[in-house]
C-alpha positions in Angstrom: 0.3 0.2 0.1 1.6 3.4 -1.2 1.3 6.5 1.7 1.0 10.1 0.8 3.6 12.3 1.3 1.8 13.6 4.8 2.0 10.6 6.1 5.5 9.8 5.0 6.5 13.1 6.9 4.8 12.1 10.0 6.1 9.4 10.0 9.6 10.0 9.3 9.5 12.8 12.1 8.0 9.7 14.4 11.2 7.8 13.5 13.8 10.7 14.1 12.7 11.0 17.8 12.3 7.9 18.1 15.8 6.7 16.8 17.5 9.7 18.7 16.1 7.9 22.2 17.0 5.0 21.2 20.4 6.5 20.0 21.4 8.1 22.8 19.0 6.8 25.7 17.8 2.9 26.0 22.0 1.8 25.5 22.5 3.6 29.1 19.2 2.1 30.4 20.5 -1.9 29.6 23.9 -0.9 30.0 24.9 -3.2 33.4 28.0 -5.5 34.1 28.1 -7.4 31.5 28.0 -5.0 28.5 31.3 -4.0 29.1 35.2 -5.8 28.2 38.1 -6.5 30.6 39.9 -3.6 29.6 39.0 0.0 30.3 39.7 2.0 27.0 38.2 5.1 28.2 39.7 8.7 29.6 36.5 10.5 31.2 34.1 10.1 28.6 36.2 10.1 25.5 39.1 7.7 24.2 42.2 7.7 21.2 42.1 4.0 18.8 45.8 3.5 19.9 45.8 0.8 17.6 46.5 2.5 14.2 48.4 5.2 12.8 47.6 7.5 10.2 50.7 9.3 9.5 51.5 8.1 6.2 47.9 7.8 5.0 49.1 10.5 2.2 51.2 8.2 0.8 48.5 5.5 1.1 50.5 3.5 3.9 47.9 2.8 7.1 49.8 0.8 10.7 48.0 -1.2 12.4 48.5 -3.4 16.0 47.4 -6.5 15.0 47.1 -9.6 17.6 49.9 -7.6 19.4 52.3 -7.1 16.4 52.2 -3.6 14.3 52.1 -4.1 10.9 51.7 -1.6 7.7 49.7 -1.7 4.8 49.2 -0.4 1.6 45.5 1.5 1.6 43.8 0.6 -2.4 40.7 1.7 -4.1 37.5 -0.1 -4.9 37.2 -2.2 -7.9 35.5 -0.3 -10.6 32.8 -3.0 -10.5 31.7 -2.3 -6.6 32.0 1.7 -7.5 29.3 1.3 -10.5 27.2 -1.0 -8.3 27.6 1.1 -5.6 27.0 4.4 -7.1 23.8 3.3 -9.1 22.7 1.0 -6.0 22.6 4.5 -4.2 20.9 6.5 -6.9 18.0 4.2 -7.5 17.3 4.3 -3.7 17.2 7.9 -3.9 14.6 7.6 -6.7 12.5 5.2 -5.1 12.5 7.4 -1.5 11.7 10.5 -3.8 8.1 8.3 -5.8 7.2 6.8 -1.9 7.0 11.0 -1.1 4.9 11.5 -4.3 2.8 8.6 -2.8 4.2 6.6 -6.0 5.9 3.8 -4.9 7.1 1.4 -2.1 9.3 2.0 0.9 12.8 0.7 -0.3 14.2 -2.4 0.8 17.6 -2.4 2.8 19.5 -4.7 1.0 22.3 -3.0 -1.0 25.4 -0.6 -0.1 24.0 1.6 2.7 23.9 -1.8 5.3 27.2 -3.2 5.4 27.7 -6.2 7.9 30.8 -5.5 9.9 32.5 -8.6 11.0 35.8 -8.3 14.0 37.0 -10.2 16.8 39.7 -9.5 19.6 38.3 -8.4 22.4 34.8 -9.4 23.6 32.5 -8.7 26.5 31.9 -9.4 29.7 28.2 -11.2 28.2 29.7 -13.9 26.0 32.5 -16.8 25.6 33.7 -15.5 22.2 35.5 -12.3 20.6 33.7 -12.8 17.3 31.0 -10.4 15.9 28.7 -9.0 13.4 26.8 -6.3 13.3 25.2 -3.9 10.5 26.2 -0.5 10.1 25.1 2.5 7.9 27.7 2.5 5.5 28.8 5.6 3.1 31.8 7.5 1.1 33.2 10.3 2.9 34.5 13.3 0.3 38.2 13.9 -0.8 40.4 15.9 1.5 40.3 18.8 -1.1 36.8 19.0 -1.1 35.3 17.8 2.5 34.8 21.2 3.7 33.4 22.5 0.6 30.7 19.7 1.1 30.6 20.1 4.7 29.0 23.7 4.4 27.1 22.8 2.0 24.9 20.6 3.9 25.0 22.9 6.6 23.4 25.3 4.1 21.0 22.5 2.9 20.3 20.5 5.8 16.9 22.3 6.9 15.3 22.0 3.1 12.5 20.1 2.1 12.8 16.3 1.6 12.9 16.2 -1.8 15.3 19.2 -2.3 17.9 17.3 -0.4 17.1 14.0 -2.2 18.0 15.9 -5.4 21.5 17.5 -3.5 22.1 14.0 -2.9 21.6 12.5 -6.2 24.3 15.3 -7.9 26.3 14.3 -5.3 26.6 10.5 -6.3 26.4 12.0 -10.0 30.3 13.0 -9.2 32.6 10.9 -9.4 35.1 13.0 -8.4 33.7 14.1 -4.9 34.1 10.9 -3.0 36.9 9.0 -1.6 37.4 5.9 -3.8 40.0 4.4 -1.0 37.6 4.4 2.5 33.8 4.1 3.5 32.4 5.6 6.9 30.0 4.7 9.7 28.9 5.9 12.4 29.1 3.8 15.7 25.9 4.7 17.7 25.5 2.6 21.0 29.3 2.9 22.2 29.6 4.2 25.2 31.4 4.2 28.6 28.2 2.9 30.1 27.6 0.6 27.2 30.5 -0.6 24.7 29.7 -2.7 21.7 31.3 -5.8 20.7 32.5 -4.1 17.5 34.2 -1.1 19.7 35.7 -3.4 21.8 37.0 -5.9 18.8 38.5 -2.8 17.8 39.8 -1.0 20.2 41.9 -4.5 20.3 42.3 -5.7 17.0 41.3 -2.9 14.3 40.9 -5.0 11.2 37.3 -6.4 10.1 35.6 -7.4 7.1 32.3 -6.0 5.7 30.0 -7.7 3.1 26.6 -6.0 1.7 23.8 -8.5 1.4 23.1 -7.8 -2.2 23.7 -8.9 -5.6 26.1 -8.4 -6.6 27.8 -9.2 -3.4 30.7 -7.4 -2.7 33.3 -8.3 0.6 35.5 -5.4 2.0 38.6 -5.8 4.1 39.7 -3.3 5.8 41.5 -1.8 8.7 39.2 0.1 10.8 39.6 4.5 12.1 37.2 4.9 15.6 37.3 8.6 16.2 35.5 10.4 19.3 34.2 13.4 18.0 36.1 14.9 21.4 39.3 12.9 21.0 42.1 16.1 21.1 43.9 13.8 19.0 42.0 13.6 16.1 43.6 15.0 13.1 41.5 18.1 11.2 41.1 15.5 8.7 39.2 12.4 11.2 37.5 15.7 12.6 35.7 16.6 9.5 35.1 12.9 8.5 33.4 13.3 11.4 31.4 16.1 11.2 30.2 15.5 7.6 29.6 11.6 8.9 27.0 12.9 11.3 26.1 15.4 9.1 24.8 12.7 6.3 23.1 10.8 9.5 20.8 13.7 10.5 20.0 14.3 6.5 17.5 12.0 7.0 16.7 11.4 11.0 16.6 15.0 12.1 19.4 16.4 14.6 20.6 14.3 16.8 21.7 15.8 20.4 24.8 14.5 20.4 27.7 13.8 17.1 29.0 10.1 17.0 31.7 8.1 17.2 33.0 8.4 13.7 34.7 4.9 11.9 36.7 5.4 8.4 37.3 2.2 6.8 40.1 1.9 4.7 40.5 -0.7 1.9 43.4 -3.5 1.9 41.6 -6.1 -0.7 38.5 -6.1 -2.2 35.8 -9.6 -3.2 33.5 -10.3 -5.5 31.6 -12.8 -3.2 28.6 -13.3 -6.2 27.1 -16.8 -6.2 27.8 -18.4 -9.7 31.0 -17.1 -11.5 32.7 -14.6 -8.9 32.2 -17.1 -6.0 34.3 -15.1 -4.0 37.2 -14.2 -6.3 39.5 -11.4 -5.5 39.3 -8.6 -7.1 41.5 -5.7 -5.6 44.7 -7.6 -4.2 46.8 -6.0 -1.7 49.7 -4.5 -2.7 53.2 -5.0 -0.3 54.8 -1.5 1.9 57.9 -0.7 0.6 60.5 -1.1 3.5 62.3 1.9 4.4 65.3 2.4 6.9 62.1 4.3 8.9 59.8 1.7 8.2 61.6 -1.2 8.3 60.8 -2.1 12.1 57.4 -0.7 13.3 57.4 -0.3 17.3 54.7 2.0 19.1 
């Protein structure tokens, strides 16, 4: 059954209020002795992820401490097939939402590039004997460093516009292949707080690696180094702070304004696989590249 524009907007307002309550209040209400790890990663209400180093990211190199050892990785670009699928699917979803607003279509499904299933391991929580975890995160692109401040300004100027105008703005973004960085995805860690630590948060603080799978045909898997950034981390770089601001703005574009700014995760691509059933079935489409060792980087130490 189709819903009219007014009905949808009423529902969207209710959903935004409910999501705001769920994002900020429910985890704190549920938090108890079990929703914590054995280690304390927090410094008051903030944290700094010490197991990822991005000081050479301009060279396309990222360092990560995995299973206790520091390693360097070459950050790669997504394959053309992944980019084509991702951008075209996002444009299709935006068109479906626009039609729904006009009462001409159904609500879009959740499959596709927005919903990435993130698998992590390493630290675990007191409520489980396993450290392995899998959680669906809202995924997206982030503008290249040279254009991110301009993109933030444009979103701040248009965030109060009508929904159909905002949809047009987003469509223009996805038509511009030069706007987004093609080596990374971003998401928000909505529920991790000092009183309620998520499995994903705890695992990435211990081992900053993950596998991301998208439910769709074609089906892609990304293997990434994950950099979590707390909005109040004084050691976050200016670029990381811009990424936090941009990603939270995108979230508010659809769900309304939130009282807090959420933890943001940047997923730097190291490998990509095409898991589409049939011909592909897990063929590696972006292999890792070796990092050239220099005297300065031959042995990575803390």
